[in-house]
GUZA-381298 format. One record per residue (C-alpha): residue number from 1; residue in one letter; x, y negated, z. Coordinates in steps of 0.02 Angstrom, whole numbers, plus 50000, padded with zeros to 5 digits. Example, Ala and Ser with C-alpha at 12.3 -4.5 7.8 and 13.67 -1.06 7.14 Angstrom:
<pts>
   num   residu    east   north      up
     1        a   50615   50225   50390
     2        s   50684   50053   50357
</pts>
This chain:
<pts>
   num   residu    east   north      up
     1        m   57307   42093   51430
     2        e   57164   42018   51530
     3        i   57215   42119   51681
     4        m   57386   42037   51676
     5        y   57309   41864   51696
     6        f   57203   41928   51839
     7        m   57351   42009   51927
     8        i   57461   41855   51906
     9        g   57324   41745   51977
    10        l   57294   41864   52121
    11        s   57479   41874   52162
    12        l   57493   41684   52160
    13        l   57346   41670   52279
    14        m   57425   41797   52396
    15        a   57592   41706   52390
    16        v   57507   41541   52435
    17        g   57416   41629   52577
    18        f   57578   41698   52648
    19        l   57660   41527   52631
    20        i   57518   41446   52727
    21        a   57531   41580   52862
    22        f   57719   41553   52875
    23        i   57701   41364   52890
    24        w   57566   41387   53022
    25        s   57677   41504   53123
    26        i   57820   41378   53118
    27        k   57709   41234   53173
    28        t   57633   41332   53319
    29        g   57801   41391   53385
    30        q   57788   41575   53341
    31        q   57968   41578   53278
    32        d   58048   41481   53422
    33        d   58123   41624   53522
    34        l   58160   41782   53423
    35        i   58294   41856   53539
    36        t   58206   41865   53708
    37        p   58057   41976   53659
    38        s   58172   42108   53587
    39        m   58285   42104   53740
    40        r   58141   42106   53866
    41        i   58114   42292   53841
    42        l   58297   42328   53879
    43        l   58306   42228   54039
    44        e   58238   42314   54192
    45        e   58127   42216   54307
    46        k   58126   42248   54493
    47        e   57976   42342   54552
    48        y   57889   42266   54701
    49        k   57781   42372   54815
    50        n   57631   42300   54902
    51        n   57635   42356   55083
    52        k   57453   42344   55127
</pts>
């Protein structure tokens, strides 16, 4: 039964950690543009050659 208290406490600490990480990512703008990075790989960029 003691292991249950330990596991519940550990899971609550992990949940709080993930919540803090999520709030940090929102505040720093990590979630602002979710479409462009996934489309960037599909769009071809023009290749420029250096004529030196």
